[in-house]
N, C-alpha and C positions, 0 to 999 in steps of 0.2 A: 504494500500500500504506500509506504513512504517513498520507495523508488518511483512509483507511478506519479506521486505528487510532485517530486523533484523534477521529473521529466516534464510534467505539465507546466510547472512554474517556468522551466527553461523555455519551452516552446511559446509561452505567452509573453513572458517578460524579457526573455533573452538573457545572455550571460551578463554577469556584473561587469561593468566597464568603468574603470576609474582612470584618473589621469596617468599619463606615462611617468615612469620612474626610471632613473638611470641604472642600467643593468651592468654595473662595474663591480668586480670583486677586487678587494684590496690585495689578495694573494696572487692574482694572475689576470689573464685577459677575461673579458666579459663572456657570458654564455654565447656560443655561436653554433649555428647549424651547418656552416660551411657548404651551403647549397643543398643540404638534406631537407626533407620534409618533416621527419619525425625524430631523428637522433641528433643530439648535440653534445658538445663537450664543454666542461667548465672546471676551473680549479676551484674546488669547493672548500670554503672555510669550515663548513660543518663536517665534511669528510676528511679534511686535512690532506687534500691532494686531488688527483684527477677523478672526476665523476663523469661518466657517460650517461647522459639523460635520455629518456624516451618520453616524448611528448604524447600523452594520451588525450590531450584536449586541444586539437588544432582549432576547435570552435571557440576556445578561450572560456568555456563554461566553468564557472566557479560559484559556489553558494556563499562565499565569504568575500569581504572587501578588506583585505589585510593592508595595513599601512606600509609594511615592508615589502610588499609584492613588487617585483620588477617587471611584470608583464605589462606591455602596452595594450591596454584595453580600449584605447581610443580609436584603433583601426579595426574594422570588421573583416574577418578572414573570408576568403572566397572559396577555398577548398577545405571543407571540414571533415571529409571522410577519411577513415584510416584504412590503408592498404597494407595488409599484413606481410605480403611478399616484399614490398618496398621497405617496410620497417625492418624486416629480417636482414635484407641486403645491406641497408645502411648501418645496422648494428654490427654486422660482421666486418664491414669495412672499417668502422671506427675502432672496434676491438683489435683488428689487425694493426692499425696505427699505434694503438696503445701498447700492445704486447711485443711488437717488433721494432720499437724505438723510432717510429715515424711521426710522432706528434709534432716534432719541431719543424716539419715540412708545412705545417699550417700557420697562416698569418696570426701573429700575436703569441705564438708558442716558441719562437726561436730562442729566447733567452730565459725560459722558465727553468728553475733549478731541477735537477734530476729527481730529487726526492718528491717533488710535487707532480712529476709526470708519471709516477707509478699509479696504476689503476687501483682505486679504493673500492669502487662499486659501480654497478649499473643501477641508476635510480629511475623508478617509474614515477614520473612527476609531470612537469611541463607547464603549460599555460593555463591551468585550472586545477580543479580537484580530480585527481586521476580515478578515484573509485566511482565517480559519477559517469565515467565513460561507458556508453552502452556496450563497448567491446572489451571491457576490462579483463574478463576471463580469457578471451582469445589473445589479447596482447601478452598477458602473463604467460600463457602456454607457448606463445611464439618465442619470447625471451628465454624461457627455460629450455625450449627445443634447441635454440642456438647454442646455449651452454652445454646441453647434453651431447651435441655433435663432437665435443672434445677437440675442436680445432684450436682452442685457446686454453690456457690454464684456468682452473676453477675461478670464478669471480662471484662476489657477493651481489645479491639483488635486494634492493630496498624499495619500499613504497613511502613516498613523502606525502602525507595526507593530513587533512584537518580532522580526520576520523569520523566524519558525519556519514560518509558513504558506506563504510564497512558494516553498518547496522543492517544493510540490505542483505538478505540471505545469500544471494549468489556471490556478492563481493566478499562476504565473510568466509564462505567455503573456499573461495579462490585465494584469499589472503592466508588461510590456514594451510592450504596445499603449497603455497609459496614458501611459507616458513618451514614446512616439512621437507620440501624439495631442496631448500637452501641449507639443510642440516643446522637449523637454528640461527643462521646468519641474517635472515631477513627480519626487518622490523617495520612497524607502522608507528609513526611518530605523531603525537597529538600536538598540534600547533594552536595556540590560543589566538583568536582573531575576532573581529567584529562581523556578525552575520550581516549579509546583504539585506537591504530592505526591499 
């Protein structure tokens, strides 16, 4: 019921759109997609190093209006669908850069210290609340499938969430399977924020 209400609220009111904020990290270059649609890289202060992000919200849908959010909600996206094949391809490419020492080929990463270029995690996050994504379970399965191929060393998968979506049954089951599949390395973080009006 709650998921249905959230989806209805989204279709009627649209995603929360607040003013643009500067997406600059003190530790390294700002979050950048490098031409990708879904997968980005950032030197994360929270993770203390390289975080490869997966954007589950190209529609920028979020049910909170956080003061610290760096997502530009002033522009309305044109392509909001998630293509799992493209997402998997982008993730494999970015993981290859991270694990084979090719991050410095990307603009802004040329002079990042070695210790910050070690992959800390793949973060399911992006431009909104990831657990409200209608394809949340499918995206999690895709990321875990990329990891299961064993092309790269084992990597931690995390979900960065305001924890309002996981109360939905399907998201809760998916988050539980993520934690199990990650051998306890996955976590869902509660972020305090102001609810959107």
